[in-house]
C-alpha positions in Angstrom: 0.0 -0.2 0.4 1.4 3.0 -0.6 1.3 5.8 1.9 1.9 9.0 0.7 1.1 11.1 3.3 3.0 9.7 5.5 5.9 10.2 3.1 4.2 14.0 2.4 3.8 14.8 6.1 6.2 12.8 8.3 9.7 13.3 8.7 12.2 10.7 10.8 13.4 10.8 14.2 15.4 8.3 16.9 13.2 5.2 17.6 11.1 4.8 20.8 12.2 2.0 23.0 15.7 1.8 20.1 13.9 -1.8 19.0 12.5 -1.2 15.8 10.8 -3.6 13.2 10.3 -3.1 9.4 6.9 -0.8 8.8 5.6 -3.4 7.0 6.2 -6.1 10.1 4.7 -4.2 13.0 1.7 -3.9 14.6 2.0 -0.4 16.6 3.5 2.9 15.1 4.6 5.6 16.9 4.2 9.2 15.5 5.3 12.0 17.4 2.9 15.1 17.0 5.4 18.6 18.0 2.8 20.6 18.5 1.6 23.4 21.0 0.3 26.2 19.4 -2.9 26.8 21.8 -0.9 26.0 24.9 -2.0 28.4 27.3 -0.1 28.2 31.0 3.2 26.6 30.5 4.7 25.7 27.0 7.2 23.3 25.1 4.7 20.1 25.1 6.8 20.3 21.3 9.4 18.9 23.3 7.9 15.8 24.6 8.4 13.3 21.6 12.0 13.5 21.6 12.7 13.8 25.5 10.4 10.6 25.9 12.0 8.9 23.1 15.2 9.3 24.6 14.0 8.0 27.8 12.7 5.0 26.5 16.0 4.4 25.3 16.9 4.7 29.0 14.7 2.1 30.9 13.8 -1.2 31.3 11.7 -2.4 28.7 10.0 -6.0 31.0 6.4 -5.7 32.2 5.7 -6.9 35.4 2.0 -6.7 34.8 1.7 -8.9 31.9 4.9 -10.9 31.4 5.7 -9.2 28.5 9.0 -7.5 26.9 8.3 -4.6 24.6 11.7 -5.9 22.8 9.8 -8.7 21.8 6.6 -6.4 20.7 6.5 -5.7 17.1 6.6 -1.2 17.0 7.7 0.8 14.3 8.7 4.8 14.9 7.7 6.2 11.9 9.1 10.1 13.5 7.5 12.9 14.0 4.6 14.7 11.9 5.7 18.2 10.5 3.3 20.4 11.7 2.7 24.2 11.2 1.3 27.2 13.5 -2.1 26.5 12.0 -4.4 24.4 13.6 -6.2 23.2 11.0 -3.8 22.1 8.5 -1.7 20.5 11.3 -5.1 18.8 12.5 -6.1 17.7 8.9 -2.2 16.4 8.2 -2.7 14.4 11.9 -6.5 13.1 10.4 -4.8 11.6 6.9 -1.9 9.9 8.1 -4.4 8.8 11.6 -6.4 7.2 8.5 -3.6 5.4 6.4 -2.3 3.9 9.3 -5.6 2.8 10.2 -6.1 1.3 6.7 -3.0 0.0 6.6 -4.0 -2.5 9.6 -2.1 -0.8 12.6 -2.3 0.1 16.2 -1.1 3.7 15.8 0.3 5.6 18.9 0.3 9.1 18.9 3.2 11.0 21.7 1.9 14.8 21.9 2.5 17.4 22.3 -0.3 19.4 23.4 -4.3 17.8 24.2 -5.8 19.1 21.0 -3.9 16.4 18.8 -6.4 14.1 20.0 -9.3 15.6 17.6 -7.4 15.4 14.5 -7.0 11.6 15.0 -10.4 10.9 16.2 -11.3 12.3 13.0 -9.9 9.4 11.2 -12.1 7.2 13.3 -14.2 4.3 11.6 -17.8 3.3 13.2 -17.7 6.0 16.0 -21.4 4.9 17.2 -19.7 1.8 18.5 -16.6 3.4 20.1 -15.6 4.5 23.4 -12.9 7.3 23.8 -11.7 7.6 27.2 -9.9 10.6 28.3 -7.3 10.0 31.5 -6.9 13.9 32.3 -7.2 16.3 35.2 -9.7 18.5 33.0 -12.4 17.7 31.1 -11.9 20.6 28.1 -15.7 20.7 27.5 -15.5 24.6 26.8 -17.2 26.3 23.9 -14.3 28.4 23.9 -11.1 29.9 25.2 -9.7 33.3 24.4 -11.2 33.5 21.2 -10.6 29.6 20.2 -13.3 27.5 19.4 -10.2 24.7 18.6 -7.8 24.6 21.8 -6.7 22.3 24.2 -9.3 23.6 26.5 -12.4 22.5 24.0 -11.4 19.6 22.0 -13.4 17.4 24.0 -16.5 19.1 23.5 -15.6 19.4 19.2 -15.0 15.8 19.3 -18.6 15.3 20.8 -20.1 17.6 18.6 -18.1 16.3 15.6 -17.4 13.1 16.2 -20.5 11.6 17.9 -18.9 8.4 19.6 -21.0 5.9 21.7 -19.3 7.1 24.8 -16.9 9.6 26.1 -15.8 8.9 29.6 -13.4 11.1 31.4 -11.2 9.9 34.5 -8.8 11.6 37.0 -10.9 14.9 36.4 -10.2 17.9 39.4 -9.8 21.0 37.5 -13.0 22.2 35.4 -15.7 25.2 35.1 -19.4 24.9 35.9 -19.7 25.8 32.3 -18.1 21.8 31.5 -20.0 20.1 34.2 -23.3 22.0 32.7 -22.3 20.3 29.3 -21.3 17.2 30.4 -24.7 16.4 32.0 -26.6 17.8 29.0 -24.6 15.7 26.4 -24.3 12.2 28.7 -20.4 12.5 28.8 -19.3 10.5 32.2 -16.5 11.5 34.1 -15.0 9.6 37.1 -13.1 12.5 39.5 -9.9 12.2 41.6 -12.0 12.6 44.4 -14.0 9.4 44.6 -10.9 7.4 42.9 -9.1 8.3 46.8 -12.4 8.3 48.7 -14.1 5.2 47.8 -10.9 3.2 46.2 -9.5 2.0 43.0 -11.6 -1.1 42.4 -14.8 1.1 42.8 -13.7 3.3 40.1 -12.9 0.2 37.6 -16.0 -1.1 38.1 -17.5 1.9 37.2 -15.2 1.9 34.2 -16.1 -1.4 33.4 -19.9 -0.5 33.5 -19.9 2.9 31.1 -17.8 0.4 28.7 -19.8 -2.9 28.3 -22.0 -1.5 25.3 -19.1 0.1 23.3 -17.4 -2.5 20.6 -13.6 -0.6 21.1 -11.8 2.4 22.6 -10.2 5.2 21.6 -7.6 6.0 24.8 -6.5 9.5 25.7 -3.7 9.7 28.2 -2.9 13.4 29.7 -0.4 12.8 32.2 -1.4 15.7 34.1 -3.8 13.1 35.2 -0.9 12.0 37.5 -0.6 14.6 40.6 2.4 16.8 40.2 4.3 14.6 43.1 4.8 12.5 40.1 4.6 14.3 36.8 5.6 17.9 37.9 6.4 18.4 34.5 3.1 19.0 32.4 1.5 22.0 30.3 -1.4 22.5 33.5 -0.7 20.6 36.7 -3.7 20.3 39.0 -3.3 18.9 42.8 -4.9 15.6 44.3 -4.3 13.7 41.1 -3.8 10.4 41.2 -0.2 8.1 41.3 1.3 5.6 38.7 0.2 2.7 40.1 -3.6 3.8 40.1 -2.9 5.1 36.4 -1.6 1.8 35.0 -4.5 0.1 36.8 -7.2 1.6 34.8 -5.0 1.7 31.5 -5.3 -2.3 32.3 -9.0 -2.3 32.9 -9.4 -0.2 29.5 -7.6 -2.2 27.4 -9.8 -5.5 28.1 -11.6 -4.0 25.3 -9.5 -3.7 21.9 -7.9 -0.6 21.4 -8.0 0.9 17.9 -5.3 3.7 18.7 -3.7 5.7 22.0 -2.3 9.0 22.6 -0.1 10.8 25.6 -0.3 14.3 25.3 0.6 17.8 27.4 4.3 16.7 29.2 6.4 19.6 28.8 10.1 18.0 29.1 11.4 21.7 30.4 10.0 22.2 33.6 11.7 19.3 35.3 14.8 16.7 35.2 13.8 14.3 33.1 11.5 12.3 35.7 8.0 13.4 33.5 9.3 11.8 30.5 10.3 8.5 32.1 7.0 8.5 33.5 5.7 9.1 29.8 7.7 6.0 28.6 7.0 4.1 31.3 2.8 4.8 30.4 3.4 3.6 26.7 5.5 0.7 27.2 2.6 -0.7 29.8 -0.3 0.3 27.4 1.3 -1.2 24.5 2.1 -4.1 26.9 -1.7 -4.4 28.4 -2.9 -4.4 24.5 -0.5 -6.9 23.3 -1.5 -9.2 26.1 -5.3 -8.5 25.4 -4.9 -9.4 22.0 -2.8 -12.5 22.4 -5.7 -13.7 24.9 -8.6 -12.9 22.5 
């Protein structure tokens, strides 16, 4: 298959994890999206794909949760999307590349970049009426507009609900919202599980609620904003918020989500210049664990 948009819009970089398979043999493809044009607090998420790749080459690759090793998983790193300051053109390029990867029967993994990139990716998904979108995030990102922008890292989830119309949207780890977003979520039927609920009621209760919300979905698009973690564990994110969850809880929630087929996932909002590398390591480890969970579910299907 001629992957013309990959040739047109993607440039090579250092490979994620350091273990590379040829594209035709790969099950998973990595694409960096170094874009943070609408960032409104901390900027620098455009540097995350490079920092996370570097971290991925310097941490161990075995997953105790799944008994799998990333070295044995068929991954191909495509490089980075060639982005522009024009958000609509960047999202269009992302959609076109994502469409080609899905048509090639790959499971694409996107490393942001700001969270707005999820809008471009989800525009490429087929059969959204059977799909659930799960966002692990401190924020709901359901504003109608922010600072005069209808498309930004604070509004993209509302645009997804309006444009993509997935079967279900579930946001997990929520703790930073405005009244407008709460009212819209209730009106639109968007579910969320707050970090306060998880702390008070426990992880197993949260997993049970998540399981029930996903019961009728046939497949999942998973989006991981690393600010879902408490800043104690991931300080270098664009919009840190107190009272987040810890990495153990995050990986257990990801394991629960990955019991359903995952069509693609992203990890976003890391701003590596705000710490000494620990957040990039958290991000790389989270991508490792998520890939292993997906691979484990595929093997056991």
